Biopython code that builds the backbone (N, CA, C, O; Angstrom):
import numpy as np
from Bio.PDB.StructureBuilder import StructureBuilder

atoms = [
    (1, "UNK", "N", (179.673, -212.135, 45.628)),
    (1, "UNK", "CA", (178.979, -213.368, 45.303)),
    (1, "UNK", "C", (178.785, -214.198, 46.561)),
    (1, "UNK", "O", (177.724, -214.796, 46.740)),
    (2, "UNK", "N", (179.774, -214.250, 47.430)),
    (2, "UNK", "CA", (179.672, -215.016, 48.664)),
    (2, "UNK", "C", (178.511, -214.502, 49.502)),
    (2, "UNK", "O", (177.767, -215.281, 50.097)),
    (3, "UNK", "N", (178.365, -213.193, 49.542)),
    (3, "UNK", "CA", (177.271, -212.580, 50.307)),
    (3, "UNK", "C", (175.919, -212.969, 49.705)),
    (3, "UNK", "O", (174.973, -213.249, 50.442)),
    (4, "UNK", "N", (175.822, -212.988, 48.405)),
    (4, "UNK", "CA", (174.580, -213.372, 47.728)),
    (4, "UNK", "C", (174.255, -214.834, 47.978)),
    (4, "UNK", "O", (173.094, -215.186, 48.188)),
    (5, "UNK", "N", (175.274, -215.689, 47.956)),
    (5, "UNK", "CA", (175.063, -217.111, 48.231)),
    (5, "UNK", "C", (174.586, -217.296, 49.660)),
    (5, "UNK", "O", (173.694, -218.102, 49.927)),
    (6, "UNK", "N", (175.185, -216.544, 50.581)),
    (6, "UNK", "CA", (174.786, -216.634, 51.985)),
    (6, "UNK", "C", (173.327, -216.184, 52.151)),
    (6, "UNK", "O", (172.555, -216.819, 52.869)),
    (7, "UNK", "N", (172.960, -215.090, 51.485)),
    (7, "UNK", "CA", (171.579, -214.606, 51.564)),
    (7, "UNK", "C", (170.624, -215.632, 50.957)),
    (7, "UNK", "O", (169.551, -215.885, 51.505)),
    (8, "UNK", "N", (171.013, -216.215, 49.835)),
    (8, "UNK", "CA", (170.182, -217.233, 49.208)),
    (8, "UNK", "C", (170.021, -218.439, 50.130)),
    (8, "UNK", "O", (168.925, -218.983, 50.268)),
    (9, "UNK", "N", (171.122, -218.853, 50.760)),
    (9, "UNK", "CA", (171.064, -219.972, 51.709)),
    (9, "UNK", "C", (170.130, -219.652, 52.876)),
    (9, "UNK", "O", (169.352, -220.501, 53.312)),
    (10, "UNK", "N", (170.217, -218.411, 53.379)),
    (10, "UNK", "CA", (169.328, -217.993, 54.477)),
    (10, "UNK", "C", (167.866, -218.040, 54.039)),
    (10, "UNK", "O", (167.002, -218.522, 54.772)),
    (11, "UNK", "N", (167.601, -217.534, 52.835)),
    (11, "UNK", "CA", (166.230, -217.545, 52.313)),
    (11, "UNK", "C", (165.757, -218.985, 52.142)),
    (11, "UNK", "O", (164.634, -219.330, 52.511)),
    (12, "UNK", "N", (166.627, -219.820, 51.579)),
    (12, "UNK", "CA", (166.295, -221.228, 51.361)),
    (12, "UNK", "C", (166.016, -221.929, 52.694)),
    (12, "UNK", "O", (165.049, -222.681, 52.810)),
    (13, "UNK", "N", (166.852, -221.686, 53.683)),
    (13, "UNK", "CA", (166.657, -222.281, 55.012)),
    (13, "UNK", "C", (165.362, -221.791, 55.651)),
    (13, "UNK", "O", (164.633, -222.567, 56.268)),
    (14, "UNK", "N", (165.087, -220.514, 55.499)),
    (14, "UNK", "CA", (163.854, -219.938, 56.044)),
    (14, "UNK", "C", (162.636, -220.573, 55.375)),
    (14, "UNK", "O", (161.649, -220.882, 56.042)),
    (15, "UNK", "N", (162.707, -220.765, 54.067)),
    (15, "UNK", "CA", (161.604, -221.411, 53.343)),
    (15, "UNK", "C", (161.423, -222.846, 53.831)),
    (15, "UNK", "O", (160.295, -223.291, 54.041)),
    (16, "UNK", "N", (162.520, -223.567, 54.012)),
    (16, "UNK", "CA", (162.436, -224.945, 54.515)),
    (16, "UNK", "C", (161.826, -224.997, 55.916)),
    (16, "UNK", "O", (161.007, -225.868, 56.209)),
    (17, "UNK", "N", (162.227, -224.065, 56.776)),
    (17, "UNK", "CA", (161.665, -224.006, 58.130)),
    (17, "UNK", "C", (160.176, -223.685, 58.073)),
    (17, "UNK", "O", (159.374, -224.261, 58.808)),
    (18, "UNK", "N", (159.819, -222.751, 57.183)),
    (18, "UNK", "CA", (158.404, -222.400, 57.024)),
    (18, "UNK", "C", (157.612, -223.602, 56.527)),
    (18, "UNK", "O", (156.492, -223.851, 56.973)),
    (19, "UNK", "N", (158.208, -224.341, 55.599)),
    (19, "UNK", "CA", (157.557, -225.537, 55.076)),
    (19, "UNK", "C", (157.323, -226.553, 56.190)),
    (19, "UNK", "O", (156.257, -227.165, 56.257)),
    (20, "UNK", "N", (158.308, -226.735, 57.058)),
    (20, "UNK", "CA", (158.162, -227.654, 58.189)),
    (20, "UNK", "C", (157.076, -227.173, 59.148)),
    (20, "UNK", "O", (156.282, -227.969, 59.649)),
    (21, "UNK", "N", (157.049, -225.853, 59.398)),
    (21, "UNK", "CA", (156.028, -225.298, 60.289)),
    (21, "UNK", "C", (154.630, -225.502, 59.712)),
    (21, "UNK", "O", (153.697, -225.855, 60.433)),
    (22, "UNK", "N", (154.495, -225.274, 58.405)),
    (22, "UNK", "CA", (153.194, -225.467, 57.759)),
    (22, "UNK", "C", (152.792, -226.942, 57.831)),
    (22, "UNK", "O", (151.631, -227.257, 58.092)),
    (23, "UNK", "N", (153.743, -227.839, 57.603)),
    (23, "UNK", "CA", (153.449, -229.278, 57.696)),
    (23, "UNK", "C", (153.016, -229.645, 59.112)),
    (23, "UNK", "O", (152.074, -230.417, 59.291)),
    (24, "UNK", "N", (153.692, -229.099, 60.114)),
    (24, "UNK", "CA", (153.308, -229.347, 61.511)),
    (24, "UNK", "C", (151.913, -228.800, 61.797)),
    (24, "UNK", "O", (151.113, -229.446, 62.475)),
    (25, "UNK", "N", (151.625, -227.606, 61.276)),
    (25, "UNK", "CA", (150.303, -227.008, 61.474)),
    (25, "UNK", "C", (149.227, -227.871, 60.822)),
    (25, "UNK", "O", (148.151, -228.058, 61.390)),
    (26, "UNK", "N", (149.514, -228.397, 59.636)),
    (26, "UNK", "CA", (148.542, -229.261, 58.966)),
    (26, "UNK", "C", (148.281, -230.529, 59.775)),
    (26, "UNK", "O", (147.146, -231.001, 59.842)),
    (27, "UNK", "N", (149.320, -231.077, 60.383)),
    (27, "UNK", "CA", (149.142, -232.248, 61.246)),
    (27, "UNK", "C", (148.251, -231.905, 62.437)),
    (27, "UNK", "O", (147.364, -232.671, 62.814)),
    (28, "UNK", "N", (148.511, -230.729, 63.021)),
    (28, "UNK", "CA", (147.703, -230.306, 64.175)),
    (28, "UNK", "C", (146.252, -230.086, 63.762)),
    (28, "UNK", "O", (145.334, -230.459, 64.492)),
    (29, "UNK", "N", (146.042, -229.482, 62.591)),
    (29, "UNK", "CA", (144.680, -229.257, 62.103)),
    (29, "UNK", "C", (143.981, -230.600, 61.885)),
    (29, "UNK", "O", (142.804, -230.754, 62.214)),
    (30, "UNK", "N", (144.706, -231.563, 61.333)),
    (30, "UNK", "CA", (144.142, -232.898, 61.132)),
    (30, "UNK", "C", (143.764, -233.535, 62.467)),
    (30, "UNK", "O", (142.718, -234.175, 62.577)),
    (31, "UNK", "N", (144.606, -233.363, 63.475)),
    (31, "UNK", "CA", (144.298, -233.891, 64.808)),
    (31, "UNK", "C", (143.044, -233.238, 65.374)),
    (31, "UNK", "O", (142.210, -233.900, 65.991)),
    (32, "UNK", "N", (142.920, -231.924, 65.156)),
    (32, "UNK", "CA", (141.731, -231.207, 65.638)),
    (32, "UNK", "C", (140.489, -231.735, 64.929)),
    (32, "UNK", "O", (139.453, -231.944, 65.561)),
    (33, "UNK", "N", (140.589, -231.951, 63.614)),
    (33, "UNK", "CA", (139.448, -232.479, 62.863)),
    (33, "UNK", "C", (139.065, -233.871, 63.358)),
    (33, "UNK", "O", (137.880, -234.178, 63.492)),
    (34, "UNK", "N", (140.055, -234.707, 63.626)),
    (34, "UNK", "CA", (139.767, -236.046, 64.148)),
    (34, "UNK", "C", (139.077, -235.963, 65.506)),
    (34, "UNK", "O", (138.129, -236.698, 65.782)),
    (35, "UNK", "N", (139.568, -235.056, 66.346)),
    (35, "UNK", "CA", (138.948, -234.879, 67.665)),
    (35, "UNK", "C", (137.508, -234.389, 67.510)),
    (35, "UNK", "O", (136.614, -234.839, 68.226)),
    (36, "UNK", "N", (137.289, -233.465, 66.570)),
    (36, "UNK", "CA", (135.936, -232.952, 66.331)),
    (36, "UNK", "C", (135.025, -234.069, 65.825)),
    (36, "UNK", "O", (133.868, -234.163, 66.238)),
    (37, "UNK", "N", (135.539, -234.910, 64.939)),
    (37, "UNK", "CA", (134.748, -236.044, 64.453)),
    (37, "UNK", "C", (134.394, -236.988, 65.595)),
    (37, "UNK", "O", (133.263, -237.466, 65.687)),
    (38, "UNK", "N", (135.364, -237.253, 66.461)),
    (38, "UNK", "CA", (135.105, -238.121, 67.618)),
    (38, "UNK", "C", (134.050, -237.516, 68.530)),
    (38, "UNK", "O", (133.162, -238.215, 69.019)),
    (39, "UNK", "N", (134.152, -236.212, 68.754)),
    (39, "UNK", "CA", (133.169, -235.529, 69.606)),
    (39, "UNK", "C", (131.781, -235.608, 68.978)),
    (39, "UNK", "O", (130.788, -235.824, 69.674)),
    (40, "UNK", "N", (131.719, -235.432, 67.658)),
    (40, "UNK", "CA", (130.428, -235.511, 66.971)),
    (40, "UNK", "C", (129.836, -236.913, 67.108)),
    (40, "UNK", "O", (128.639, -237.068, 67.352)),
    (41, "UNK", "N", (130.677, -237.925, 66.952)),
    (41, "UNK", "CA", (130.200, -239.307, 67.090)),
    (41, "UNK", "C", (129.709, -239.569, 68.508)),
    (41, "UNK", "O", (128.668, -240.196, 68.705)),
    (42, "UNK", "N", (130.454, -239.091, 69.485)),
    (42, "UNK", "CA", (130.055, -239.265, 70.884)),
    (42, "UNK", "C", (128.735, -238.549, 71.150)),
    (42, "UNK", "O", (127.857, -239.083, 71.828)),
    (43, "UNK", "N", (128.600, -237.337, 70.611)),
    (43, "UNK", "CA", (127.360, -236.579, 70.800)),
    (43, "UNK", "C", (126.171, -237.311, 70.183)),
    (43, "UNK", "O", (125.090, -237.354, 70.769)),
    (44, "UNK", "N", (126.378, -237.886, 68.997)),
    (44, "UNK", "CA", (125.302, -238.640, 68.358)),
    (44, "UNK", "C", (124.919, -239.853, 69.201)),
    (44, "UNK", "O", (123.735, -240.154, 69.358)),
    (45, "UNK", "N", (125.909, -240.542, 69.739)),
    (45, "UNK", "CA", (125.630, -241.703, 70.588)),
    (45, "UNK", "C", (124.885, -241.289, 71.849)),
    (45, "UNK", "O", (123.966, -241.980, 72.290)),
    (46, "UNK", "N", (125.282, -240.164, 72.426)),
    (46, "UNK", "CA", (124.598, -239.689, 73.634)),
    (46, "UNK", "C", (123.167, -239.290, 73.318)),
    (46, "UNK", "O", (122.257, -239.548, 74.107)),
    (47, "UNK", "N", (122.964, -238.656, 72.159)),
    (47, "UNK", "CA", (121.606, -238.270, 71.768)),
    (47, "UNK", "C", (120.737, -239.510, 71.581)),
    (47, "UNK", "O", (119.584, -239.540, 72.010)),
    (48, "UNK", "N", (121.298, -240.527, 70.939)),
    (48, "UNK", "CA", (120.547, -241.772, 70.743)),
    (48, "UNK", "C", (120.226, -242.419, 72.090)),
    (48, "UNK", "O", (119.120, -242.921, 72.290)),
    (49, "UNK", "N", (121.184, -242.409, 73.005)),
    (49, "UNK", "CA", (120.958, -242.971, 74.341)),
    (49, "UNK", "C", (119.882, -242.187, 75.080)),
    (49, "UNK", "O", (119.029, -242.772, 75.747)),
    (50, "UNK", "N", (119.923, -240.870, 74.960)),
    (50, "UNK", "CA", (118.918, -240.029, 75.619)),
    (50, "UNK", "C", (117.527, -240.320, 75.071)),
    (50, "UNK", "O", (116.557, -240.380, 75.827)),
    (51, "UNK", "N", (117.430, -240.502, 73.751)),
    (51, "UNK", "CA", (116.140, -240.828, 73.151)),
    (51, "UNK", "C", (115.641, -242.181, 73.654)),
    (51, "UNK", "O", (114.453, -242.341, 73.936)),
    (52, "UNK", "N", (116.538, -243.142, 73.762)),
    (52, "UNK", "CA", (116.166, -244.473, 74.252)),
    (52, "UNK", "C", (115.696, -244.397, 75.705)),
    (52, "UNK", "O", (114.709, -245.031, 76.075)),
    (53, "UNK", "N", (116.399, -243.626, 76.518)),
    (53, "UNK", "CA", (116.012, -243.459, 77.923)),
    (53, "UNK", "C", (114.647, -242.787, 78.014)),
    (53, "UNK", "O", (113.804, -243.184, 78.819)),
    (54, "UNK", "N", (114.436, -241.770, 77.188)),
    (54, "UNK", "CA", (113.154, -241.070, 77.183)),
    (54, "UNK", "C", (112.021, -242.015, 76.794)),
    (54, "UNK", "O", (110.955, -242.011, 77.410)),
    (55, "UNK", "N", (112.263, -242.817, 75.770)),
    (55, "UNK", "CA", (111.251, -243.777, 75.324)),
    (55, "UNK", "C", (110.951, -244.801, 76.417)),
    (55, "UNK", "O", (109.792, -245.126, 76.673)),
    (56, "UNK", "N", (111.995, -245.301, 77.052)),
    (56, "UNK", "CA", (111.821, -246.272, 78.133)),
    (56, "UNK", "C", (111.062, -245.652, 79.302)),
    (56, "UNK", "O", (110.207, -246.299, 79.905)),
    (57, "UNK", "N", (111.375, -244.405, 79.618)),
    (57, "UNK", "CA", (110.676, -243.710, 80.707)),
    (57, "UNK", "C", (109.197, -243.560, 80.379)),
    (57, "UNK", "O", (108.342, -243.729, 81.249)),
    (58, "UNK", "N", (108.897, -243.242, 79.126)),
    (58, "UNK", "CA", (107.501, -243.108, 78.703)),
    (58, "UNK", "C", (106.782, -244.452, 78.828)),
    (58, "UNK", "O", (105.647, -244.514, 79.300)),
    (59, "UNK", "N", (107.451, -245.525, 78.402)),
    (59, "UNK", "CA", (106.863, -246.865, 78.536)),
    (59, "UNK", "C", (106.595, -247.194, 80.001)),
    (59, "UNK", "O", (105.535, -247.723, 80.338)),
    (60, "UNK", "N", (107.551, -246.884, 80.869)),
    (60, "UNK", "CA", (107.387, -247.162, 82.295)),
    (60, "UNK", "C", (106.219, -246.368, 82.867)),
    (60, "UNK", "O", (105.465, -246.880, 83.695)),
    (61, "UNK", "N", (106.068, -245.121, 82.432)),
    (61, "UNK", "CA", (104.953, -244.300, 82.901)),
    (61, "UNK", "C", (103.625, -244.927, 82.488)),
    (61, "UNK", "O", (102.694, -245.014, 83.288)),
    (62, "UNK", "N", (103.546, -245.365, 81.230)),
    (62, "UNK", "CA", (102.312, -245.991, 80.755)),
    (62, "UNK", "C", (102.013, -247.273, 81.528)),
    (62, "UNK", "O", (100.866, -247.514, 81.903)),
    (63, "UNK", "N", (103.031, -248.096, 81.769)),
    (63, "UNK", "CA", (102.830, -249.324, 82.545)),
    (63, "UNK", "C", (102.391, -248.995, 83.972)),
    (63, "UNK", "O", (101.530, -249.670, 84.536)),
    (64, "UNK", "N", (102.976, -247.975, 84.536)),
    (64, "UNK", "CA", (102.615, -247.564, 85.892)),
    (64, "UNK", "C", (101.155, -247.117, 85.942)),
    (64, "UNK", "O", (100.429, -247.444, 86.881)),
    (65, "UNK", "N", (100.733, -246.366, 84.924)),
    (65, "UNK", "CA", (99.338, -245.929, 84.872)),
    (65, "UNK", "C", (98.400, -247.130, 84.724)),
    (65, "UNK", "O", (97.332, -247.174, 85.335)),
    (66, "UNK", "N", (98.815, -248.105, 83.904)),
    (66, "UNK", "CA", (97.998, -249.316, 83.743)),
    (66, "UNK", "C", (97.892, -250.088, 85.055)),
    (66, "UNK", "O", (96.821, -250.583, 85.404)),
    (67, "UNK", "N", (98.996, -250.188, 85.774)),
    (67, "UNK", "CA", (98.989, -250.880, 87.067)),
    (67, "UNK", "C", (98.081, -250.151, 88.050)),
    (67, "UNK", "O", (97.334, -250.783, 88.797)),
    (68, "UNK", "N", (98.147, -248.825, 88.048)),
    (68, "UNK", "CA", (97.293, -248.034, 88.936)),
    (68, "UNK", "C", (95.823, -248.289, 88.618)),
    (68, "UNK", "O", (95.012, -248.485, 89.524)),
    (69, "UNK", "N", (95.481, -248.285, 87.326)),
    (69, "UNK", "CA", (94.096, -248.534, 86.920)),
    (69, "UNK", "C", (93.668, -249.943, 87.309)),
    (69, "UNK", "O", (92.555, -250.149, 87.793)),
    (70, "UNK", "N", (94.552, -250.909, 87.098)),
    (70, "UNK", "CA", (94.234, -252.294, 87.469)),
    (70, "UNK", "C", (94.035, -252.420, 88.974)),
    (70, "UNK", "O", (93.130, -253.127, 89.418)),
    (71, "UNK", "N", (94.853, -251.755, 89.752)),
    (71, "UNK", "CA", (94.712, -251.784, 91.214)),
    (71, "UNK", "C", (93.374, -251.194, 91.630)),
    (71, "UNK", "O", (92.714, -251.711, 92.531)),
    (72, "UNK", "N", (92.975, -250.112, 90.975)),
    (72, "UNK", "CA", (91.683, -249.485, 91.264)),
    (72, "UNK", "C", (90.551, -250.467, 90.949)),
    (72, "UNK", "O", (89.604, -250.611, 91.722)),
    (73, "UNK", "N", (90.667, -251.142, 89.794)),
    (73, "UNK", "CA", (89.631, -252.112, 89.406)),
    (73, "UNK", "C", (89.564, -253.276, 90.391)),
    (73, "UNK", "O", (88.476, -253.739, 90.730)),
    (74, "UNK", "N", (90.716, -253.749, 90.848)),
    (74, "UNK", "CA", (90.748, -254.830, 91.838)),
    (74, "UNK", "C", (90.086, -254.367, 93.137)),
    (74, "UNK", "O", (89.331, -255.121, 93.750)),
    (75, "UNK", "N", (90.361, -253.142, 93.553)),
    (75, "UNK", "CA", (89.756, -252.611, 94.783)),
    (75, "UNK", "C", (88.240, -252.532, 94.635)),
    (75, "UNK", "O", (87.506, -252.876, 95.561)),
    (76, "UNK", "N", (87.770, -252.080, 93.476)),
    (76, "UNK", "CA", (86.320, -252.025, 93.248)),
    (76, "UNK", "C", (85.721, -253.426, 93.289)),
    (76, "UNK", "O", (84.665, -253.646, 93.883)),
    (77, "UNK", "N", (86.410, -254.370, 92.649)),
    (77, "UNK", "CA", (85.937, -255.754, 92.667)),
    (77, "UNK", "C", (85.886, -256.308, 94.076)),
    (77, "UNK", "O", (84.954, -257.030, 94.432)),
    (78, "UNK", "N", (86.883, -255.975, 94.878)),
    (78, "UNK", "CA", (86.915, -256.433, 96.273)),
    (78, "UNK", "C", (85.745, -255.850, 97.050)),
    (78, "UNK", "O", (85.148, -256.538, 97.878)),
    (79, "UNK", "N", (85.409, -254.590, 96.796)),
    (79, "UNK", "CA", (84.256, -253.974, 97.466)),
    (79, "UNK", "C", (82.963, -254.692, 97.082)),
    (79, "UNK", "O", (82.112, -254.958, 97.930)),
    (80, "UNK", "N", (82.829, -255.001, 95.789)),
    (80, "UNK", "CA", (81.627, -255.706, 95.330)),
    (80, "UNK", "C", (81.547, -257.083, 95.985)),
    (80, "UNK", "O", (80.484, -257.489, 96.453)),
    (81, "UNK", "N", (82.671, -257.801, 96.019)),
    (81, "UNK", "CA", (82.685, -259.120, 96.665)),
    (81, "UNK", "C", (82.353, -259.020, 98.146)),
    (81, "UNK", "O", (81.661, -259.880, 98.691)),
    (82, "UNK", "N", (82.836, -257.989, 98.785)),
    (82, "UNK", "CA", (82.539, -257.795, 100.205)),
    (82, "UNK", "C", (81.046, -257.589, 100.411)),
    (82, "UNK", "O", (80.451, -258.147, 101.333)),
    (83, "UNK", "N", (80.446, -256.778, 99.538)),
    (83, "UNK", "CA", (78.997, -256.552, 99.639)),
    (83, "UNK", "C", (78.229, -257.858, 99.408)),
    (83, "UNK", "O", (77.267, -258.149, 100.118)),
    (84, "UNK", "N", (78.658, -258.637, 98.417)),
    (84, "UNK", "CA", (77.992, -259.915, 98.141)),
    (84, "UNK", "C", (78.151, -260.863, 99.329)),
    (84, "UNK", "O", (77.207, -261.564, 99.695)),
    (85, "UNK", "N", (79.327, -260.885, 99.924)),
    (85, "UNK", "CA", (79.562, -261.747, 101.090)),
    (85, "UNK", "C", (78.646, -261.351, 102.232)),
    (85, "UNK", "O", (78.119, -262.216, 102.932)),
    (86, "UNK", "N", (78.450, -260.062, 102.430)),
    (86, "UNK", "CA", (77.551, -259.601, 103.499)),
    (86, "UNK", "C", (76.120, -260.031, 103.205)),
    (86, "UNK", "O", (75.395, -260.468, 104.099)),
    (87, "UNK", "N", (75.720, -259.903, 101.938)),
    (87, "UNK", "CA", (74.364, -260.315, 101.564)),
    (87, "UNK", "C", (74.185, -261.818, 101.763)),
    (87, "UNK", "O", (73.160, -262.265, 102.278)),
    (88, "UNK", "N", (75.189, -262.592, 101.353)),
    (88, "UNK", "CA", (75.111, -264.043, 101.544)),
    (88, "UNK", "C", (75.027, -264.402, 103.025)),
    (88, "UNK", "O", (74.258, -265.277, 103.424)),
    (89, "UNK", "N", (75.821, -263.719, 103.820)),
    (89, "UNK", "CA", (75.795, -263.973, 105.264)),
    (89, "UNK", "C", (74.406, -263.692, 105.822)),
    (89, "UNK", "O", (73.896, -264.436, 106.659)),
    (90, "UNK", "N", (73.807, -262.615, 105.348)),
    (90, "UNK", "CA", (72.468, -262.258, 105.806)),
    (90, "UNK", "C", (71.454, -263.317, 105.377)),
    (90, "UNK", "O", (70.568, -263.678, 106.151)),
    (91, "UNK", "N", (71.581, -263.809, 104.157)),
    (91, "UNK", "CA", (70.665, -264.835, 103.658)),
    (91, "UNK", "C", (70.860, -266.155, 104.399)),
    (91, "UNK", "O", (69.890, -266.853, 104.694)),
    (92, "UNK", "N", (72.111, -266.496, 104.699)),
    (92, "UNK", "CA", (72.400, -267.733, 105.428)),
    (92, "UNK", "C", (71.807, -267.667, 106.830)),
    (92, "UNK", "O", (71.342, -268.681, 107.349)),
    (93, "UNK", "N", (71.816, -266.495, 107.448)),
    (93, "UNK", "CA", (71.247, -266.324, 108.794)),
    (93, "UNK", "C", (69.765, -266.711, 108.809)),
    (93, "UNK", "O", (69.250, -267.185, 109.822)),
    (94, "UNK", "N", (69.095, -266.506, 107.693)),
    (94, "UNK", "CA", (67.664, -266.816, 107.618)),
    (94, "UNK", "C", (67.419, -268.323, 107.688)),
    (94, "UNK", "O", (66.350, -268.763, 108.112)),
    (95, "UNK", "N", (68.411, -269.112, 107.271)),
    (95, "UNK", "CA", (68.253, -270.555, 107.240)),
    (95, "UNK", "C", (68.651, -271.238, 108.545)),
    (95, "UNK", "O", (68.507, -272.454, 108.674)),
    (96, "UNK", "N", (69.146, -270.477, 109.503)),
    (96, "UNK", "CA", (69.537, -271.081, 110.773)),
    (96, "UNK", "C", (68.290, -271.432, 111.566)),
    (96, "UNK", "O", (67.308, -270.690, 111.583)),
    (97, "UNK", "N", (68.354, -272.555, 112.206)),
    (97, "UNK", "CA", (67.222, -273.015, 113.006)),
    (97, "UNK", "C", (67.301, -272.602, 114.425)),
    (97, "UNK", "O", (66.411, -272.923, 115.212)),
]
sb = StructureBuilder()
sb.init_structure("model")
sb.init_model(0)
sb.init_chain("A")
sb.init_seg("    ")
for serial, (resi, resn, name, xyz) in enumerate(atoms, 1):
    if name == "N":
        sb.init_residue(resn, " ", resi, " ")
    sb.init_atom(name, np.array(xyz, "f"), 0.0, 1.0, " ", f" {name:<3s}", serial, name[0])
structure = sb.get_structure()
């Protein structure tokens, strides 16, 4: 009987140790899940930031193109004004005595 009690105690202790190991494993799995959730949240935030940067870059490109077009128009206007100034100068020369 003593031998049977000892074997039962060993089995009981082994079961308790296994239970503790399983509980520890469950804690570790929970930690892994929390880390995965955090990584997913970070990835979503980075994706949103990347989209915002892309949108801002597109806006900057459009503004840059508008500025380029405006600069071209100003240059054309300056050429026209220069031609008019030359014509006026020529006309004024006719009025000199």
